[in-house]
C-alpha positions as CSV (number, residue, x, y, z in Angstrom):
1,X,106.6,39.9,70.3
2,X,109.9,41.3,71.6
3,X,109.8,44.5,73.6
4,X,110.6,47.5,71.5
5,X,111.2,51.0,72.7
6,X,112.2,54.1,70.7
7,X,113.5,57.4,71.9
8,X,113.7,60.6,69.9
9,X,116.1,63.3,71.0
10,X,118.1,66.2,69.5
11,X,120.8,66.6,68.3
12,X,120.7,64.0,65.6
13,X,122.8,61.0,66.5
14,X,122.5,57.3,65.6
15,X,123.2,55.2,68.7
16,X,122.9,51.5,67.9
17,X,121.0,48.6,69.3
18,X,121.0,46.0,72.1
19,X,119.5,42.5,72.3
20,X,116.3,43.7,73.9
21,X,116.4,47.4,73.4
22,X,116.4,49.2,70.0
23,X,117.4,52.9,70.4
24,X,117.4,55.7,67.8
25,X,118.2,59.3,68.6
26,X,117.6,62.1,66.1
27,X,115.3,62.9,63.3
28,X,115.9,59.9,61.2
29,X,112.5,58.1,60.6
30,X,112.0,55.1,62.8
31,X,109.5,52.3,62.6
32,X,107.5,51.6,65.8
33,X,105.4,48.5,64.9
34,X,103.5,48.3,68.2
35,X,102.4,51.9,68.1
36,X,101.3,52.2,64.5
37,X,102.8,53.3,61.2
38,X,101.4,56.8,61.6
39,X,104.1,57.5,64.1
40,X,107.1,56.5,61.9
41,X,108.7,60.0,62.0
42,X,110.5,61.0,65.2
43,X,110.0,64.7,64.3
44,X,107.3,66.3,62.1
45,X,104.9,69.2,61.8
46,X,101.2,68.9,62.5
47,X,98.4,70.6,60.5
48,X,98.9,73.8,62.4
49,X,102.6,73.9,61.7
50,X,103.7,73.3,65.3
51,X,107.0,71.6,65.7
52,X,106.5,68.1,67.2
53,X,109.2,66.2,69.0
54,X,108.0,62.6,69.7
55,X,108.9,60.0,72.2
56,X,107.4,56.7,71.2
57,X,107.5,54.0,73.9
58,X,105.9,50.6,73.2
59,X,105.9,47.4,75.1
60,X,103.9,44.3,74.8
61,X,101.7,45.4,77.7
62,X,101.3,49.2,77.6
63,X,102.0,51.1,74.3
64,X,102.2,54.8,74.8
65,X,102.9,57.8,72.6
66,X,104.0,61.2,73.9
67,X,104.0,64.2,71.6
68,X,105.9,67.2,72.8
69,X,104.6,70.4,71.1
70,X,106.9,73.4,71.3
71,X,106.0,77.0,70.4
72,X,108.3,79.9,71.0
73,X,105.9,81.7,73.3
74,X,105.5,78.7,75.6
75,X,107.8,78.5,78.6
76,X,107.8,74.6,78.5
77,X,106.4,71.8,76.3
78,X,102.9,70.4,76.4
79,X,102.8,66.6,76.4
80,X,99.9,64.6,74.8
81,X,99.7,60.9,75.7
82,X,97.2,58.1,75.6
83,X,96.2,59.2,79.0
84,X,95.5,62.9,78.2
85,X,97.4,66.2,77.8
86,X,100.0,67.0,80.4
87,X,100.8,70.7,80.6
88,X,103.6,72.3,82.7
89,X,101.0,72.8,85.5
90,X,99.9,69.2,85.7
91,X,101.7,66.0,86.6
92,X,103.8,64.6,83.8
93,X,105.0,61.0,83.3
94,X,108.5,60.3,84.6
95,X,110.3,58.8,81.6
96,X,113.8,58.8,83.1
97,X,113.7,55.0,84.0
98,X,113.1,54.3,80.3
99,X,115.6,56.9,79.1
100,X,118.4,55.7,81.4
101,X,119.2,52.4,79.5
102,X,119.5,54.4,76.3
103,X,122.1,56.7,77.8
104,X,124.1,53.7,79.0
105,X,124.6,52.6,75.4
106,X,126.6,55.7,74.4
107,X,129.7,57.3,75.7
108,X,129.5,59.3,79.0
109,X,130.2,62.7,77.3
110,X,127.7,62.1,74.5
111,X,125.1,61.1,77.1
112,X,125.9,64.2,79.1
113,X,125.6,66.5,76.0
114,X,122.3,64.9,75.0
115,X,121.0,65.4,78.5
116,X,121.9,69.1,78.5
117,X,120.3,69.6,75.1
118,X,117.1,67.9,76.3
119,X,117.0,70.0,79.5
120,X,117.6,73.2,77.5
121,X,114.4,72.7,75.4
122,X,112.3,71.9,78.5
123,X,112.4,68.1,78.6
124,X,113.4,68.1,82.3
125,X,109.7,67.8,83.3
126,X,109.7,64.4,81.7
127,X,112.4,63.2,84.0
128,X,110.8,64.0,87.4
129,X,107.4,63.4,89.0
130,X,105.1,65.6,91.0
131,X,107.1,65.1,94.2
132,X,109.8,67.4,92.9
133,X,107.3,70.3,92.8
134,X,106.2,69.9,96.4
135,X,107.4,72.5,99.0
136,X,110.5,71.5,100.9
137,X,110.1,70.5,104.6
138,X,110.7,73.6,106.7
139,X,113.2,71.7,108.8
140,X,115.7,71.8,105.8
141,X,115.6,75.6,105.4
142,X,118.5,77.8,106.5
143,X,119.9,81.3,105.9
144,X,123.5,81.6,105.1
145,X,125.6,84.5,103.7
146,X,122.4,86.5,103.6
147,X,120.8,83.9,101.2
148,X,117.8,81.8,101.9
149,X,118.4,78.1,101.1
150,X,115.1,76.1,101.0
151,X,117.0,72.9,101.4
152,X,120.8,72.0,101.7
153,X,121.0,69.8,98.6
154,X,122.9,71.5,95.8
155,X,124.1,70.6,92.3
156,X,127.9,70.5,92.2
157,X,129.9,72.3,89.5
158,X,130.7,70.2,86.4
159,X,127.2,69.3,85.2
160,X,126.1,72.7,83.8
161,X,129.4,74.2,82.9
162,X,128.0,77.0,80.7
163,X,124.8,78.0,82.6
164,X,122.6,76.4,80.0
165,X,120.1,74.7,82.2
166,X,120.0,76.4,85.6
167,X,116.2,76.7,85.6
168,X,115.8,73.1,84.7
169,X,118.0,72.1,87.6
170,X,116.0,74.3,90.0
171,X,112.9,72.4,88.9
172,X,114.5,69.1,90.0
173,X,114.3,70.4,93.6
174,X,117.8,71.5,94.3
175,X,118.2,74.1,97.0
176,X,121.0,75.8,95.0
177,X,122.8,75.3,91.7
178,X,126.5,75.8,91.0
179,X,127.5,76.3,87.4
180,X,131.0,76.1,85.9
181,X,133.9,75.7,86.0
182,X,134.1,78.8,83.8
183,X,137.3,80.2,82.4
184,X,137.8,83.8,81.2
185,X,138.3,82.8,77.5
186,X,136.7,79.8,75.8
187,X,138.8,76.7,75.7
188,X,138.1,73.1,74.5
189,X,139.6,71.2,77.4
190,X,141.6,68.0,77.1
191,X,141.4,65.6,74.2
192,X,138.5,63.0,74.1
193,X,137.8,60.5,75.5
194,X,138.0,62.2,78.8
195,X,135.1,60.7,80.9
196,X,134.9,57.1,82.0
197,X,132.1,55.3,83.9
198,X,133.0,52.8,86.6
199,X,129.6,51.2,86.8
200,X,130.2,48.6,89.5
201,X,131.8,51.2,91.8
202,X,129.2,53.9,91.0
203,X,132.1,56.2,90.2
204,X,133.4,58.3,87.3
205,X,136.9,59.3,86.3
206,X,137.1,62.6,84.3
207,X,140.0,64.6,82.9
208,X,137.9,67.3,81.2
209,X,140.4,70.1,81.7
210,X,138.1,73.1,82.2
211,X,136.3,72.9,78.9
212,X,134.3,76.1,78.8
213,X,132.5,78.5,76.5
214,X,134.1,81.3,78.5
215,X,132.8,84.3,80.6
216,X,131.1,86.1,77.7
217,X,128.7,83.2,77.0
218,X,128.1,82.4,80.7
219,X,127.5,86.0,81.9
220,X,125.2,86.7,78.9
221,X,123.0,83.7,79.9
222,X,123.0,84.6,83.6
223,X,122.1,88.2,82.8
224,X,118.9,87.0,81.0
225,X,118.0,84.6,83.8
226,X,115.1,85.5,86.1
227,X,116.5,85.6,89.6
228,X,114.9,82.5,91.1
229,X,116.9,80.0,93.1
230,X,120.4,80.4,94.6
231,X,123.1,80.2,92.0
232,X,126.9,79.9,92.4
233,X,129.5,80.5,89.8
234,X,132.6,78.3,89.9
235,X,135.7,80.0,88.4
236,X,138.8,78.6,86.9
237,X,141.9,79.7,85.0
238,X,142.7,79.3,81.3
239,X,145.2,76.5,80.7
240,X,147.7,78.8,78.9
241,X,147.4,81.7,81.4
242,X,150.6,82.8,83.1
243,X,148.7,84.8,85.8
244,X,146.1,82.7,87.6
245,X,145.1,85.5,89.9
246,X,144.3,87.8,87.0
247,X,142.0,85.1,85.5
248,X,140.1,84.6,88.8
249,X,140.0,88.3,89.3
250,X,138.4,88.8,85.9
251,X,135.8,86.2,86.8
252,X,135.0,87.9,90.0
253,X,134.7,91.3,88.4
254,X,132.3,90.0,85.7
255,X,130.3,87.5,87.8
256,X,129.9,89.5,91.1
257,X,126.6,91.1,90.1
258,X,125.1,87.9,88.7
259,X,126.1,85.2,91.2
260,X,124.8,84.6,94.7
261,X,128.2,83.2,95.6
262,X,131.5,82.6,93.8
263,X,133.9,79.6,94.1
264,X,137.6,79.7,93.4
265,X,138.5,76.3,92.0
266,X,142.1,75.7,92.8
267,X,141.8,71.9,93.1
268,X,141.0,70.3,89.8
269,X,143.6,67.7,89.0
270,X,143.2,68.2,85.3
271,X,144.8,71.6,84.8
272,X,148.7,71.5,85.2
273,X,149.9,73.4,88.2
274,X,146.5,74.3,89.5
275,X,146.7,72.5,92.8
276,X,150.0,74.3,93.7
277,X,147.8,77.3,94.4
278,X,146.7,75.5,97.6
279,X,150.1,75.9,99.1
280,X,150.3,78.4,101.9
281,X,152.3,81.2,100.3
282,X,150.5,80.8,96.9
283,X,147.1,80.8,98.6
284,X,147.8,83.9,100.7
285,X,148.9,85.8,97.7
286,X,146.0,84.7,95.6
287,X,143.3,85.4,98.1
288,X,144.8,88.9,98.8
289,X,144.4,89.8,95.2
290,X,141.0,88.2,94.8
291,X,139.6,90.0,97.8
292,X,140.8,93.3,96.4
293,X,139.1,92.4,93.1
294,X,135.9,91.7,94.9
295,X,136.1,95.0,96.7
296,X,136.5,96.8,93.4
297,X,133.5,95.0,91.9
298,X,131.2,97.0,94.1
299,X,129.4,94.0,95.6
300,X,130.6,91.8,98.4
301,X,129.5,88.5,96.9
302,X,130.4,85.5,99.1
303,X,133.7,84.0,98.1
304,X,134.5,80.4,98.6
305,X,137.5,78.1,97.9
306,X,137.2,74.6,96.6
307,X,140.0,72.2,97.9
308,X,141.3,68.8,96.9
309,X,140.8,65.6,98.9
310,X,144.5,64.7,98.4
311,X,145.9,67.0,101.1
312,X,148.6,66.3,103.7
313,X,148.0,67.2,107.3
314,X,150.2,70.3,107.0
315,X,148.4,71.4,103.9
316,X,145.0,71.1,105.6
317,X,146.2,73.2,108.5
318,X,147.7,75.8,106.3
319,X,144.5,76.2,104.2
320,X,142.3,76.4,107.3
321,X,144.6,79.1,108.8
322,X,144.9,81.1,105.6
323,X,141.2,81.1,104.8
324,X,140.2,82.1,108.4
325,X,142.8,84.9,108.4
326,X,141.6,86.2,105.0
327,X,138.0,86.0,106.1
328,X,137.0,84.0,103.1
329,X,133.3,83.1,103.3
330,X,133.5,79.3,103.0
331,X,135.3,76.1,101.8
332,X,134.0,73.4,99.5
333,X,135.3,70.0,100.5
334,X,136.2,68.4,98.2
335,X,137.1,68.1,94.5
336,X,137.9,64.8,92.8
337,X,140.8,62.6,93.9
338,X,143.8,61.4,92.0
339,X,144.1,58.4,94.4
340,X,142.8,55.0,93.3
341,X,141.5,53.2,96.3
342,X,141.4,49.4,96.5
343,X,138.3,47.7,95.1
344,X,138.0,49.5,91.8
345,X,137.0,46.8,89.3
346,X,136.4,48.7,86.1
347,X,138.9,48.4,83.2
348,X,138.9,52.2,83.3
349,X,140.1,52.3,86.9
350,X,143.7,53.4,86.0
351,X,142.6,56.1,83.6
352,X,144.2,59.5,84.3
353,X,142.0,62.1,85.9
354,X,139.9,62.8,89.0
355,X,137.8,60.1,90.6
356,X,134.4,60.9,91.9
357,X,131.4,58.9,93.3
358,X,131.1,56.3,96.0
359,X,134.8,55.6,96.5
360,X,135.3,59.3,97.4
361,X,132.7,59.4,100.2
362,X,134.7,58.2,103.1
363,X,137.9,60.2,102.5
364,X,136.1,63.4,101.6
365,X,133.9,63.1,104.7
366,X,136.9,62.6,106.9
367,X,138.5,65.6,105.3
368,X,135.3,67.6,105.9
369,X,135.3,66.7,109.6
370,X,139.0,67.7,109.8
371,X,138.3,71.1,108.3
372,X,135.4,71.6,110.6
373,X,137.7,71.0,113.5
374,X,140.6,73.1,112.1
375,X,138.2,76.1,111.5
376,X,136.5,75.5,114.9
377,X,133.1,75.6,113.3
378,X,133.7,79.2,112.3
379,X,133.6,78.8,108.6
380,X,130.7,77.5,106.5
381,X,131.6,74.3,104.7
382,X,129.9,72.6,101.7
383,X,130.4,68.9,101.7
384,X,130.8,67.1,98.3
385,X,132.0,63.6,97.4
386,X,130.2,60.3,97.0
387,X,126.8,61.3,98.4
388,X,124.2,58.8,97.1
389,X,121.5,58.7,99.8
390,X,119.9,60.6,102.6
391,X,122.1,58.8,105.1
392,X,125.2,60.0,103.2
393,X,123.9,63.6,103.2
394,X,123.2,63.4,107.0
395,X,126.7,62.1,107.7
396,X,128.1,65.0,105.8
397,X,126.0,67.4,107.8
398,X,127.0,65.9,111.1
399,X,130.6,66.0,110.0
400,X,130.4,69.7,109.6
401,X,128.7,70.6,106.3
402,X,126.1,73.4,106.2
403,X,125.3,72.4,102.7
404,X,126.0,69.4,100.5
405,X,126.3,68.9,96.7
406,X,125.6,66.0,94.3
407,X,126.7,65.2,90.7
408,X,128.1,61.7,90.1
409,X,125.2,59.9,91.9
410,X,122.7,61.6,89.6
411,X,124.4,59.8,86.7
412,X,123.5,56.4,88.2
413,X,120.3,57.1,90.2
414,X,118.7,59.9,88.1
415,X,117.1,63.2,89.2
416,X,114.6,61.5,91.5
417,X,117.5,61.1,94.0
418,X,117.2,64.8,94.9
419,X,113.7,64.3,96.4
420,X,114.7,61.1,98.0
421,X,117.6,62.7,99.8
422,X,115.5,65.7,101.0
423,X,112.7,63.5,102.4
424,X,115.1,61.1,104.0
425,X,117.2,63.9,105.5
426,X,114.1,65.5,107.1
427,X,113.1,62.2,108.6
428,X,116.6,61.6,110.0
429,X,116.7,65.1,111.6
430,X,113.4,64.6,113.2
431,X,114.3,61.2,114.5
432,X,117.3,62.6,116.3
433,X,115.3,65.5,117.8
434,X,116.6,68.4,115.7
435,X,114.3,71.2,115.0
436,X,116.3,72.5,112.1
437,X,119.2,71.3,109.9
438,X,121.5,74.0,111.3
439,X,121.3,72.4,114.8
440,X,122.8,69.2,113.3
441,X,125.8,70.7,111.7
442,X,129.0,69.3,113.2
443,X,127.3,67.3,115.9
444,X,129.1,64.1,114.8
445,X,132.5,65.7,115.2
446,X,134.5,66.4,118.3
447,X,135.0,70.0,117.6
448,X,137.1,72.5,119.5
449,X,134.7,75.4,119.1
450,X,133.0,76.7,122.2
451,X,129.9,78.0,120.4
452,X,127.6,76.8,117.8
453,X,128.8,76.6,114.2
454,X,128.5,79.7,112.1
455,X,125.7,78.3,109.9
456,X,123.5,77.7,113.0
457,X,122.8,81.5,112.9
458,X,122.3,84.1,110.2
459,X,125.5,85.2,108.6
460,X,124.8,88.2,106.4
461,X,127.7,89.7,104.5
462,X,128.1,93.4,105.1
463,X,126.7,95.6,102.3
């Protein structure tokens, strides 16, 4: 008997089939011969009228049925399987290894949208195991900008653009979550297709173009969110806006009371003219206006700038000088690259857009170390780009990052990567004799600073 697996998700979509894997997504009735005809429907109501979402998984060795019962007053689904009932308080089965092949059969953007929809209704608990709920090793904790980070591993902007699944991502074990990029007004972004997987290179090219539901939708969601983990809001400008500073200023004004920190994204390659804001004169003028907007907001929320990896030596020096003079709170290094390094083997390698993932690790880490030196360890840095292991994260920390962020690696490795990185990072710190992560920041870089980096001590913004 050939192996047969079925997956039921929402929204309703028919996916197709492979030689050894039949996949159906949606409410269309499916036949699962190994599990019994009584489970033909992928969505039905039981005798009590409870809505049932079903995941039927059957193999020749171990047939299983999971029923996910959802009621409005429940904060998360309850799962019944052949092995008992799994409530949100008990360990649940990690189904991600079974779900991942199904996601590979569909376009990257459809897979992303389905994932967001699943997380939004509480299915995130089916994608992780008990380890994600364990306390973080104390060696990973640090205090920065007056905020307590339980660990340095964050979710980069781009995954949860509209603040739909912040709590679900907290549950994956992230130390902080960054939503966005958010534009003042809703906009659709660039035409599809606009995301491309480079499987062999563990990379992605995207040209999304700041698709966003806008500030109204995002601030509404954030205002209803219980204040749990640290959350950042990444701001962008509308494509048709003639005044970028006004757009960013509106974002600061409306998000200052809801965000733990705010990021000014001036480095996406997919919005025409955006990267010109990184030039010295433009950046000085922009930051002057945005700092005034923050002052008028009534709350001194930490303000960071996200830069591109494709910077000349002079541009790096200018950005470091301007941000230090303006007393910006930090820099995120870096966004996606427009460069196409040798070794890309996918037929999508020459697609227009920003490249992220493994090929970005080395250049973004070199840039990170450069900024650490240029700022003399005096400005907190967040390292992003190509991180796929604890060793990668540790290299970013030693190059000068106080915090690090993931996104692309999650596409290929799944949410369990977060726990793997945290455990491995704690082991690496202990092996090198560090008592805390702050002690390791910048130790792999020949820095000019005479004192410890700023994130080795508490840096509280003035009230």
